[in-house]
N, C-alpha and C positions, 0 to 999 in steps of 0.2 A: 443189891449193893447199897451200902450205907454211904450217902453223900458226905457225911461228916469225916470219913476217912481221907478224903482228898483235901481237906482244909488244914491250914497251919494249926499247930498246937494251941497258940494263943487265941485263935478264933473259934475253937471247938467248944460246945456247951459242956458245962461241968455236971449238969443234971437236967431232969425234965420234971415239969410239974404234973399235977394229977390229970391235966387235959392234954398232956403230950407236948407242951410248948417248951422249947429249949431255954435253959437258964445259963447265963454267962457269968464268969467271974468279973469281967469288965465289959462295958457295952462295945459292940463291934465298931471298928473305925469306919467313919463315914467320909466319903469323898467331899472335900471342901471346894467350894466355888471361889475362884479368884477373880476379882473385879479390877480392871485397869482404869484409872481415871484419865480423862483426856487432858492434854496439855492446855494450860491457860492461854498461851499464845501459839497459834499455828506456826509450824516451821516455815521460815522465809525461803522462797525459791532462790536457787543459786543464780547469780547474775554474772555473765561472762565479762571478762575485761573489756571486750569491744563494746558491749552494750553499756557498761558502766561509763566508759569514756564518752560515748555519744550522749548519755544522759547528763553527765557533768557539763559538757559543752552546751547542751540545750538550756540548762539552768543558767549558765553564764550569759548566754545571748538573750534569753527570754525569762528573766527572773520573776515576772508577774504571772506566768502560767503555773497552774497547780498540777505539776507532773508527778506521776507515781514513781516508785523507786527504779523501775526498769523501763520507764517511758522516755522517749526522746522524739524530737521534732524531725520529721522527714523533709517537709517543705513548708515554707511560710508564703502563702498566696496573697498577693496584694492586687488591688484593682488596677486596670490598665489606665495609663495616663491620658488616654483619649477623652475620658470623662471629665477631665479638668479644662478642656478647651472652652466650653461655654461659660463657666463662672469666671475664668481668668479673662476671657475676651470681654465680657460685660464690665468687669472691674476696670480693665485698661481703658475701655471706651469712655466710661463715666469720668474717670480721673483726667483723661486727655481732653474731654469736652470742658471740664471745669477750668483746667489750665489755659486752654485756648481762649475762653471767655475772659479770664483775668489778664492775660497778655494783651488782649485787644480792648481792654475795658475803657481806656481813654477815648478810643474811637466810638465805642458804644455810648459813652456819656455825651459826646459831641452831637451825635445823631439823635439822641433821645431828648425829650422835653425836660426842662430844668425842674428839678425837685422830684422827679418820678423814680429816680434810682439813688441808692446810697452812694456816698463818696468812695473814692478809690481805696483808702485804708480799710474802711469797713467791708468793702466788697472782697478785698484780699483776705481779711480775717475769716469771713464766712466761707469763701471758696476753699481756703486751706483746710478749714475744719471739715467741710463736706468731703474733700478729697481724702483726708485722713480716715474719716468714717467709712467711706467706700473701700479704702485699702484694707482696713481692719475686717470689714465684712467679707471681702474677697479671700483674705487669709483664713478666716474661720471656715468658709465654704470649702477651701482646699484641704484644711486640716480634718474636717468632718469626713470628707470623701476618702482621704488616704488612711483614716483611722479604721475604716471598715476592712477587715481582713479575716482570713481563717488559717488555722495551722493544722496540718496533717501530721499526726504522730503515729507510732507503731501500735497504738491502742485506741485512738479516738480522733474525732474531728472537733476542733475548738473554734467556734466562730465568734468574733467580736463585732458587735453591731453598734455603730455610732450614728444616731439619728439627728442629733443637734449638739450644741456646745455642752449642755449639761444633761444629756440623755444618752446612756450607754448601758448595754447589757451583753451578757455572754451566754452562749449555748454550747453544750458539750454533748456529743453523740458518740457512743461506743461503736467501734467498727463491727462488733458482734451484732448490733441491731440494724446495720445498714443493709437494706434489701436490694436497693437499686441506686446506681449512680450514673448520671448521664449529663450531657452538655448540649447546648443549643446555640446555633449561630444563625442569625437572620439578617438579610440585607447585604448590600455590597460592602459597606464600611466594616462590618464585623468580620466578613470573610477576608477583606483586603488587609486589615490591621490585626487579624487573628486574635479576636477577643469575643467573649460570649458569656452565657449564663451556665452555671453549674447547678444541678438539681440532685438532691439526695432525698430518698424516701426510706422510712424506717419500718420495721416489722411491728405488728401489734397495734400500736396507737395510730398507725397510718399518718404520721406527721411528715410533712414535706419541708425541706430546708432549701433555700435558694441563695445564691451568691452571684451578683451581676458584675459585669465589666471585668471578667477574669481574663488575664492574658494567657494565651496558649491553652485554652480549655481542654482540647483533646489530649494534650500531653498530661495535664493535671489529672484528668479522669483516669488515664491509664495508670498513673502512679497510685492513685487512690484505690482503684480496683485491685491492684497488685497487693497493696497493704491489707485490704479487707480479706482477700483470699488467704494471705499468709497468716493473718491473725486467727481466722476461723479454723484453719487447718493446723494451727500450732507449730508452724515451721518458721525459720528465720526469714526475714524479708530480704528479697533479692533486689539489689540496686542495678 
């Protein structure tokens, strides 16, 4: 059976050469390969109205955070106020001691040897100056303490670390990289006032992140673990 009989007329050879190879009036049509170019920008994921509303609200409340298009803040965790007791108490004690000395300065002058102490106006000037400096120092200590916080979002944990008046840095950990999240409470005070330390460990680089004086640490860890599980499984976060 001649296979050329099953071919369309336009694809049949018109003759054969001396070696039996077919000759065509036109070269046979070859199948062309089609190449599709990839889009320059990937298609943006669809954001539900609920997520968009939460994102817009987070941007309004925390404009300094670098949030992605579908990212929103679940909780803003601040330090427990119990950590302010020591710096506030020291500041109040020092200012009270200075004022007490100034109020009773006349009696101090009478009991002291003549010429060993400055006069009353000079003493008041020095005392008020010292009290103001102690007050400013106490305010700075409180501001540095309260400026340490971390934000849990539906995609990451953002930690703001303030170590001094002019020293601050930020750490961002993706929920995808969090391997373990736990909390610690030690001693009667931490259990009584419900504060403690939160510890996060990440995969790969084995980095550990700590945040101390966290109010309600057990509740915060439960919320964080729920967010991590939801993010890794690709499901909406359940509140």
